[in-house]
C-alpha positions as CSV (number, residue, x, y, z in Angstrom):
1,M,-21.5,37.2,-20.1
2,R,-17.9,37.2,-21.0
3,K,-15.8,36.5,-18.1
4,L,-12.2,37.5,-17.2
5,N,-9.9,37.4,-14.1
6,V,-6.7,39.4,-12.6
7,I,-4.9,38.2,-9.5
8,I,-3.1,40.7,-7.5
9,V,0.0,38.6,-6.5
10,Y,2.2,40.0,-3.4
11,N,5.8,39.2,-2.9
12,K,6.2,36.9,0.7
13,N,7.1,40.1,2.8
14,K,4.5,42.1,0.6
15,S,6.5,44.6,-0.5
16,K,6.2,43.6,-4.2
17,I,3.3,43.2,-6.4
18,L,3.5,40.7,-9.3
19,M,3.2,42.0,-12.8
20,C,3.5,41.2,-16.4
21,K,4.8,43.3,-19.8
22,R,1.2,42.5,-22.4
23,K,3.0,41.7,-25.9
24,K,-0.4,42.5,-27.5
25,E,-3.2,44.7,-27.4
26,P,-5.4,45.7,-25.3
27,Y,-2.7,48.0,-23.4
28,K,0.3,46.3,-25.5
29,G,3.9,47.2,-23.9
30,K,2.1,48.6,-20.6
31,L,2.2,46.5,-17.1
32,N,-0.7,44.5,-16.1
33,L,-1.6,42.0,-13.4
34,V,-1.6,39.0,-14.4
35,G,-5.1,36.5,-14.9
36,G,-7.4,35.6,-18.1
37,K,-10.2,34.1,-19.3
38,V,-13.0,31.9,-16.5
39,E,-14.0,28.7,-19.1
40,E,-17.4,27.9,-19.5
41,N,-18.7,25.5,-16.7
42,E,-15.7,26.6,-14.9
43,N,-15.4,27.7,-10.9
44,E,-14.3,31.0,-10.6
45,I,-11.5,30.6,-8.0
46,E,-10.6,27.6,-9.4
47,A,-10.2,29.3,-13.2
48,A,-8.0,32.1,-11.2
49,Y,-5.8,29.8,-9.9
50,R,-5.5,27.8,-13.3
51,E,-4.7,31.0,-14.9
52,L,-2.5,32.0,-11.9
53,K,0.1,28.6,-12.2
54,E,-0.3,28.4,-16.0
55,E,1.1,32.7,-16.1
56,T,3.5,32.2,-13.5
57,G,3.5,28.5,-12.1
58,I,2.2,29.8,-8.7
59,T,0.2,27.1,-7.5
60,K,-2.4,27.0,-4.6
61,E,0.2,25.7,-2.1
62,D,2.0,29.1,-2.9
63,I,-0.8,31.5,-2.3
64,K,-4.0,31.7,-0.6
65,L,-6.6,34.1,-2.9
66,I,-9.1,36.3,-1.9
67,H,-11.9,37.1,-3.9
68,L,-11.9,41.1,-4.1
69,M,-14.5,42.6,-5.9
70,N,-16.0,42.4,-9.7
71,F,-15.7,45.2,-12.3
72,Q,-19.5,44.4,-14.8
73,Y,-19.0,46.2,-18.0
74,V,-22.4,46.3,-19.0
75,T,-22.2,47.5,-22.7
76,T,-19.2,45.1,-23.6
77,D,-21.1,42.1,-21.6
78,M,-17.8,41.4,-19.7
79,E,-17.3,41.0,-16.0
80,L,-13.5,41.3,-14.3
81,E,-13.3,39.1,-11.0
82,V,-9.9,40.2,-8.8
83,Y,-8.6,38.3,-6.9
84,F,-5.3,39.2,-4.4
85,G,-2.7,37.1,-2.3
86,N,0.4,37.0,-0.7
87,L,3.0,34.4,-1.2
88,N,3.9,32.1,1.5
89,K,7.7,31.8,0.2
90,E,9.7,33.0,-2.1
91,K,8.8,31.4,-5.5
92,E,10.5,30.8,-8.8
93,L,8.2,32.4,-11.8
94,I,7.7,30.4,-14.7
95,E,7.3,32.7,-17.9
96,E,4.2,31.4,-20.0
97,V,3.7,34.7,-22.7
98,N,4.3,37.8,-20.9
99,K,7.7,39.1,-19.4
100,L,7.0,38.7,-15.3
101,Y,8.2,41.6,-12.8
102,W,7.8,42.1,-9.6
103,I,7.4,45.9,-8.9
104,D,7.4,48.0,-5.8
105,K,4.0,47.9,-4.5
106,N,4.4,52.0,-3.7
107,L,4.3,53.3,-7.0
108,N,1.8,55.3,-9.0
109,F,-0.2,52.6,-10.3
110,F,-2.8,55.1,-11.2
111,D,-0.3,56.4,-14.2
112,I,-2.5,54.9,-17.4
113,N,1.1,55.9,-19.6
114,K,2.7,52.9,-17.7
115,Y,-0.2,50.9,-16.2
116,A,-2.8,49.0,-18.0
117,G,-6.4,49.1,-16.9
118,E,-6.7,53.1,-17.3
119,G,-5.9,53.5,-13.4
120,N,-8.1,50.8,-12.6
121,I,-4.9,48.9,-10.8
122,G,-4.2,51.8,-8.7
123,H,-8.0,51.0,-7.8
124,M,-7.8,47.6,-6.8
125,L,-4.3,48.1,-4.9
126,K,-6.1,50.8,-2.7
127,Q,-9.0,48.4,-1.8
128,V,-7.1,45.5,-0.8
129,D,-5.1,48.3,1.5
130,I,-9.1,49.2,2.9
131,Y,-9.8,45.2,3.4
132,N,-6.2,44.6,5.1
133,N,-6.8,47.8,7.5
134,L,-10.2,46.0,8.4
135,Q,-8.8,42.6,8.8
136,K,-6.2,44.2,11.9
C-alpha cells in the first residue's frame, strides 16, 4: 500500500494555517496542505517531519506533530496520514517546489474550487477542532 502524509501547520498564535499552491496535478493551481510520500521502510512520523522540513524548512524543534487520522483509499491502494501541530515560534519558511501561504483558519476550506481534496481539508480542520475541545 502506498502511503502519503499531509500536515496541518498552525502559526504560533493559531490564527492561520500553512498551505501551498500546487504546481502540478492533481489539484494544480489549488491550495493544499503540505506533505508527501512515506518512503518504504520509513517510520511514519519521521516521514511527516522529513516532508515538513523539505517543503517548508520547519523542523522538529519548531513544532510537535500529532497524528490525527488516516484515510484509506481501498480502490487505489493508498493511505493518507494526517498530522497537525502549532509552531512554537515565528519561523521563516523555505519553499521547496510549491509557493507557501499563511491562510486565515476561519475560511471555508470546503470550497472545492479553491482548495484541493474534495472538501477533505475542511473535514480535517473540523477534526482538529474536536480534538482541541476534548483537551480542554
